[in-house]
N, C-alpha and C positions, 0 to 999 in steps of 0.2 A: 504432484497429485498422482501421477502414474505410479510412482514408487510406492506410495501408500496403498494403492489398489493391489499392487503385486504382493505386498506383505499380507493384505487381507485374504487374497487368494491362497497364499501359503498357509495361513492360519486355518482356513477351511479345509485344506488338504490334510493338515495334521489332525484336525478334529475328525475328519472322515476316517483316517487311519485308526484313531482311537476307537471310534464306533465299530469299525470292522473287526478290530482285535477283540473287543468285548463280545460282539455277536458270535464270532467264531468260537470263543471260549465257552459261551453259554450253550451253543449247540453241541459242543463236544462233551459238556458235562450233563446235558439233558437229552439223551438219545431216546427217551421214552415218549416223545410227542407222537401225534398221529402220523403214521408213515406217509400218508398221502400228502401231508403238508410240508414235510421236511425237504423234499427235493425242490419245491418252489422257494422255500426260505433260503436254501443253500445256493440256488441259482441266482437269487437276488444279491447275496453276498458276493458271488462271483462277478456279477455285473458291476457292483460298486467298486470292487478291486480293480477291474479293468478301467473304470472311470478314474480312479485314483492314479493309476499308472499314466494315463493320458494327461491328467492334470499336472502331474509332476514333470512330464516331458515338456509341456507348454510353459510351465513356470521356469524350468531350467533355461529355455530359450529366451524368455523375457528378461531373466536376471543376469544374463551373460555380461552385459555392459555395466550395470549398476552394482551387482553383487556377485562376482565370479565364484566366490567361495560357496555361496548358497546354491548356485547353479551346479557346481561340482558335486555338492552333497546330494542334490536331488537326482543327478545322474547316477551317483553311487547307489542310491536307494533302488532305482530302476534296475541297475545291474544285479544287485543282490537278489531282488525279487525274481528276475529271470534266471539267475544262476540256480536258485533253489526251486525253480520251476513251479512257482506258486499257482499260476493260472491253471496249469495242467492238473495240479492236485485238487483245485476247486472242481474242475470238470469231472475228475475221477470220483470225487465224493458224491457229486450229484448223481452219477451213474450208479454208484453203490446204493444210494438211498432209493433210487427208482426201482432197484432190484430187491429192496427191503433187506439188504445185508447190513443191518444196523451195527453189529459188533465191529465189522471191518470199517464201516464209515466212521464210527466213534474213534477208533484208533488213528485213522487218517486225519480226523479233525483235531485231535490232540496234537499231532505232529504239526499240522498246519498252524495251530495257535502258537506253537513255539517259533515257527518260522516268521510269523507276523510280528512276534515280539522283537526278533532281530531287526526286522524291517523298521519297526517303530523306533527302535534305539537309534538307527541311522538317521531317521527323519528328525528326531527330536534333539540330536546332538548339536551343539553350537559349532558352526563351521569355522575352521581356521582358514580364513580367506587370505588373499594376497596382501591385504592392507597390513597385516602383522609382519609379513616378510618385508614389505616396503619400509615400514617403520624401522625395522632392524637395520636395513641397508642404509637408510638415511642417518640413523644414530651412529653407526660405525663410521660413515663418511665425516660427520661433524666431529666425532672424537679424533679421527686422524688429522683433520684440519687444525683442530686446537692443539693436538700433539706437536704438529710442525711449528705452530706459533710458540709453544712452550720452549722447544729446542732453540728456536731463533732468538727468543728473548733471553734465555739462559746464556747463550753464546755471547750475545751483545753485552750482557751484564759483566761477564768475565773480562771482556775487552775493555769495558769502561774503567775497570779498576786498575788497568795497566797502561792504558793509552796515554802517550805523551800529551796529546791535545784532545780532550774529550769532545770538544765542539765538532771535530771532524766526524764523529759518530752520529750526530743529530739526524742527517738524512737517512741513515740506516734505521734509526729508531722510528722515523716517520713512515718508512716503508713497511715496517712491521705493524705499525699502527693502522695503516691503510688496509693491510691484509686482515687485521682483526675486525675492521669495519665490514669487510666483505663477509666474514664468518658470522658476525652479528646479524647482518641482513638475511643470511641464509636461515639462521635460527629463529628469526622473528616470525610470529604467527602469520599465515597467509590468509587472505580473504576467504578462499574456498574452505579453509579449516572451520571457520565460524559458520559458513553456510552448511557444511556437513553436519556440524553439531545441531543446528536448527532442524535439519532434515531428520536427524536421529531422534530429536525430541518429538517431532511430528509423528514419526513412526511409532514411538512408544505410546503416544496418546491415542493414535489410531487403533493400536492393538488392544488398548484398554477401554475403548469406547463401547457403548452399548450395542452399536451395530455389529461389532465383531464378536459379541457373546450373546446373541439373541436366544440361541437354543438353550433349553433347560435340560437337555439330555445329559445324564451323569457321565456317560461315556465320553462325551465331548469335553466336559470339564476335566475328566481324567486324562484325556489325550493332551490337553493344553497344559495342565499343571504338572504332569509327570516330568521329572528331571532325568536327564540321562547321565551316565557316568562321565561322559565327555564334557558336560557343562558345569559340573561342580567346581567351585573355586575359580570360576571364570565368568564373572557376571556381565561382561560386556562382549560385544561382537569382536571376533578376530583376536581374542585374548588380551585386548587392551583395557586395562583397568580404568574405570571412570574416575575423573578428578573430583574430589569433594568440592562443594561450592566455595568459591573464593580462593581455592588453592591453585597455584600455577603449575603448569606441566613442566616436566624436566627440561624440555627444550627452551621454554620461556625462562626458567631459572638460569639455565646455561647462558642464554642471550643476555640476561642482566649481568651475569658475571663477566662476560666478554666486554660488555659496554663499560663496566667499571674498570676492567683491565685497560681498555682503550684510553680512558681518561688518565689513568696512571702513566701510560706511555706518552701522552701529550705533555704531562707535567715533567716526565723524565727528559723529553726532548728539550723543553725549555731550560731545564737545569744543565743539560749538556751544552746547549748554546751559550750558557753563561759560565761554562767551565767549572760548574759546581759538581765535582766528581762524586763526592759522598752522597749528596742529596739525590743526584741522578740515580746512583746505584740503589738507594733506598726505594725510590719510586719503581725502578725496574723489578726489584724483588717483590714489591707489592703487586705489580702487574702479573708477574709469573704465578704468584699464589692465587690470584683471581682466576687465571686460566686453568690452573690445576683443579680448582674447585668446580669450574665449569665442566671439565672433562669427567670429574667424578660423578656429577649429576647425570651425564649421559650414560656412563658405564653402569650406574645404579639401575637405570631404566632397562638397559640391555640385560642385566642380570635378572630383573623382575620378569621380563618377557620369557627368558629361558626357563625360569622356574614355573611360570604358568604353563608353558608347553609341556614340561616334564610332568606336572600335576595332571594335566589333561590326559597325557599318554598313559600314565600309571593307572588312572581310574578306568580308562577304556580297556586296558589289558586285564585288570582285575575283574571287571564285569564280564569280559569275554571268557576268561578262564573259569570263572564261577559257573557260567552257563554251560560251558563244555563239561565241567566236572559233574554237574547234575545229570546231564544227558548220558555221560559215560557210566555213572553209577546205575542208571536205569538199564542200560544195555547189559552191564554185568549181571544184574539181578535176573534179567530175562534169559541171559545165556545160561546161568546156573539152573534156572527153572527148566529150560529145554534139556539140559544134560540129565537132570533128575528124571524127567518124563520119558525121554527117548534113549538115553545112554549114548553109545557110540555106534549103534546099529543104523544102517541106511533106512531112511523113512521119507516118503514123499512130503508129508506134512512138515517134518523137521526141516527139510530142504527149503520149503517155502518160507517158513518162519525165520530160519537162519538167514535167508537172503534178505528179508526185511530188515533184520538187524545190521546186515552188511551195508545196506544203503544208508542207514542212519549213521553208521561209523564213517562212511565215506564223506558224509556232510560235515562231520566233526573234523575230518582231515582238511576240508576247505576252510573251516574256521581257524584251524591251526596255521594254515598258510597266510591268512589275513593278519593274524597276530604276529607271525614271523616278519611280515612286511613292516609293521610298526616298529619292531625291534631293530630291523636293519636300517630303516630310515633314521632312527636315532643314532645308531652307530657307536655307542659308548659301552655297550655291554659285551662281554666275552662269553661268559658262562650261560647266560639265558638263551641266546640263539641256539647254542649247542643242546641245552636241555629241551628246548621246544622242538628242535630237529629230531631228537631221540623219541620224544612223545609222538611226533608225527610218523616216524618210522614204525613205531609200535601200532599206531592206528592203521597203517597200510597192511602190516602183517595180520592184524586182527580182522580187517576187512576181507582179506583173501581167505583166511581160515573159515570165516563165517560163510563166505560164498561156497566153500567146499563142505559146508555143513559140519564143520569140526567145532564142537562146543565143549571140548574136553578141558582137562586141567591146564594144558598149555595155553589155550585161548583165554581161559579165565585168568591165568597168571599175567598174560600180556595186558588184559583189561585192568587188572589190579595195579600194574605198574603205571599205566596211563593215569589212573585215579590218583596214585601217590604223587606222580609228577605234577599233575594239575593242582592238587592241594598245596604242594610246596610253592607253586607259581602264584597262586592266589594269596597265600600268606606273605610271600616276598613282596608282591606288588602293593598290597595293603600296608605293609610295614614301611616300605619305601615312601609311599604317599604320606603316611603319618609323620615320618621323620622330616620330610620336606615341609609339611605344614608347620611342624614345630620350629624348624629352622627359620621359616619366614616370620613366624610370630616373634621369635627372639630378635631377629633383625629389626623388626618394627619397634620393639620395645627398647632395644639397646642401641639403635642406630646402625646404619649400614657402613661398614668400613670402605674406605676409598681404594683406589688402585684398579688395575685391570681385572675385570670380572673373569673368574676361572670358567672354563668350559666344564660344567658339572656333569657327572655321570648320572644316567637314569637310575641306576642301582649302585649303592656303594660297594667298595671292594670286599668288605666283610660279608655282605650278603652273597656276593659272587663266590667267595671262598666256601661258604656254607653250601651253596648249590653244587659246587664241584664235588664236595665231600658226599653229598646226597647221591650224585650221579655215580660215584665210585661204589657206594654202598649198594645201590640198585644193581650194578653190574655183578658185584659179589653175590648178592642174593639170587639173581637170575642164574648165575653159574651153578650155585648149589641146588637150586630147584631142578634145573635140567639134569644135573648129575643124579639126583634122587629118582627122577622119572625113568631114566635109563636103567638104573640099578633095579628098580621095582618092575621093570618090563612093561610099564604102562604105555610107553611111546617108543616106537622103533628108533634105533640110533640114527638111521638114515634121515629120518624126519627132523631130528634135532640138529644135525650137522649145519644146515643153513642158519639156524638161530645162533649156534656157537660162532659161526663166521661173522655174523652181524655183531656179536658181543666183542669179538676181537677188534673190529673196526671202531666200535664205540670206545673201547679202552684206549686206542690210539688217539681218538679225537679228544677224549677227556684229558689225556696227557698234554696234548697240544694246547688246550684251553688253559690248563694250569700254568704252562710255560708262558703263554701270552699274558696271563694275569700277573705273573711274577715279574715279567719284563716291562709291564706297563705299555703294551703295544698300542692300546687305545687312548693313552693319556695325551 
């Protein structure tokens, strides 16, 4: 019952975040209300956000034991909110509204709405909790145990065919049979598994109960029903696909195979004791075949878990890159507008507005860092970490130039390169997710081949090769652009030198990535 209440509290927190996001967007889009009323409304939103953060912290504490993945997700949401300094932005907007600086308040509210969207994405994502990791560890252990049984049975079958006295091998067959019984016992469903299933069903029913959906607020409905990129293709908690009614789990199917193998081993033992060499060998072959099929069942599930993780990661990255792309396009448009209005002449208002763009660019850099973390955790891609690293470097350069109020063609070219890189990243992630979904569908229709599941790459080699080509083309284009700027005298050569040095570093890194892709370093 306590667990159900915890999930109800979580639902309320999600709903609150949905209401908060909608309210912030409405205020941002409707700055024409009575100025005297806006500070009060904004202060109320600030209070509700503070309450949401406190609720999330309390939920994380309560969920540590029963659902560590959810607890970690809530703490991540708190961290993201504090990293983006959302509470301070709320307070600054209240102050701006009190001073009736509505235009500045509106801009800050729009940025706040974008920050809250990021926070809502974190809250609504399905957590990859430790249960998924635990399942993989257990499946690998079971597969190793069955693999040892297969090797032992294969060796005994070979000796059966050549042994002078087959009856002497009967005790060894019994020993293998006993070990198979131990593996079967390990694979058999545990009582706590069925209890966990009942608890999950209770949880689902509680979330769907009238008490959990009393409010008719459309924002609350939107907050609850909105799906996040991380939850698509992953209908169950922890990435574990639910079993259709009446269908046995992979471990249950493997347990049945091992039980059947054990029966064959018993029969083989009896044949050995009777010195019936050929019949014993036939039973041993059948036992080995049952064990191999049991191992295939477990490896099929391991492959499924890996694909679910890949799908989740790809969709998360695509969503993050798309959001960064939209923000960067807006920054470029505003940079161009500032250059058109002020040119390259020093101006106090230009410095203020350019500093605002620099802060937004800095936040994009932090988003790039989080995306880089996802790629590094996966560890199978060579070109994408390098591409994202170059995008991040461009963001750093752009941030510094905007701090210096440099909104010229060099800054705009950097911003355009960031946009091009993000567009390629979005397309690559979406294409990879589509290919993975197609592959999963084909496997379901045509059956899953047996054997050891390969450690599949997040992005295939062809996509990596295309990305390396794009990186090289961008280096070529940047080199030509800088050369043209120097020739036309638009930018001093001394200012371009650091950018050329950075290009040289990139050229070396692209060459390294190409070599690693060719040699299959991450295979």
